[in-house]
N, C-alpha and C positions, 0 to 999 in steps of 0.2 A: 462502506455500505451505510450503515447505520446513521454514520451522520447527515446523509442525503436525508432522511427520511425522520431523524431528531433533530432538529438545526436550537434547540435548546441549552446542545452541548458547548461546554464551552470551546472543546478543540477535540485534533485527535493527535495521537502520535502512533503514527504505524512503522511496525519493524518489518521489514521487507516483505513487504506486500504482496499478494496479486493483485495490483492494482489492475489489473487489465483481463478478461476471462476468456475473451476470446485470444487473443495473445497466449494465454495460458493453455489453452485449446490446443491451438497450433503448434505449439512448443513440446505438446504431450508432460507439460511439469506435472512430474510425482506421481506419473502412472495414470495420466490424464484423471486426477483426483477433481479439477473442475468438472467433469463428464459426471462426476458422482454426487458432486454436492449441487449441480444445475439438471439432473436426474438426464441427461441428452448431451446432445452436439448444438452447438450453434444453430445449425441449419433445422433440428427438431425444432427448439426452443430459441426461437430468436427475442421473445418479450422478456424471457428472464434471464437470458444475457443482458438485453438493454437494463432491466430495472434490477439489475445485482450488480453490474461491473462498475467498479467508484469509476473510472474512465469515463466513461458513459452518463455517468449524475453530475449533478447541480449540487455542489457541496457548499454549503453560507459557512460554516465556522472553520476557522483556521486550522491550520493538517501541516503537520509535521513528520515528514518520511524519514526513518533512520536504515540505510540498506545499507551492508555492508558490501566495499570494493570487491571481496573475495568468496562472494557467495556463489556456490557451485549449486545452488538448490532451487532458487530464483532470480535471474539473472538483476544485477545493478541497473541494465539498460531497462529494464520496464517501469524502473522508478524513475530514471531522468528524462524517459517519456510522458510519463504522465506528471511530473511535476514541470518541465517545461510548456506540456500541454494548458495546462489548468491555470498556471502564471497566465499564459496568454489569454484566456477566457477570463483573467480579471479576479483569479479565485487566489486566497493566500495560502500558498503553497511553498513551504521551506525544506529543503532536501540535504541530510547529512549524512555524508559518507566515511564512516570512520573506518579504520585498516582491520577488517576482520572479515568472518565466512555469514554464512547464517544462522547458524547457533548460538552465536557469541552475544548477540542482542540479549539472550533471554535467560543469560549467565549473569546473576549480578556477582562473581569474582572475577570477570572479565575487567579488560582495559575499555573493552567498548560499550559495558556499563555506563559509566559515567556520562558517558555522551547521551544514551537512552536518560539516565535518571535527568541528566539538566535540562535534556527535550522536552517533558514532561513539568517540571518545575519553571520552566521558563511559561506554558501555556497558563499556569494557576497563576499568574502577578497578575494583580489586579491592569 
């Protein structure tokens, strides 16, 4: 979301992101965490969902999504749908799918960390 409003960023590496807030609401992810984040439902606050949901925003900077294929917290399908849709709209989005779950992506001792680290390093290249 930040990248849509801060185009001066060099890029984004998103780790198993909740990239579609409306879909997260439908799935009741993490005990309806999106309702807490937005202060309500999509029908109560449609503008908030539109302004905060990355799938609904235009993001000009390169994006790399890293999402584990065994994620049982945020479905990997959300990132696949996001990347596919954004690519069709001409946005620079890559999707990496390491063989891991949700939390391994933030664990420097996991095998997935190599993928995360390389994604960040690739975005920093001139």
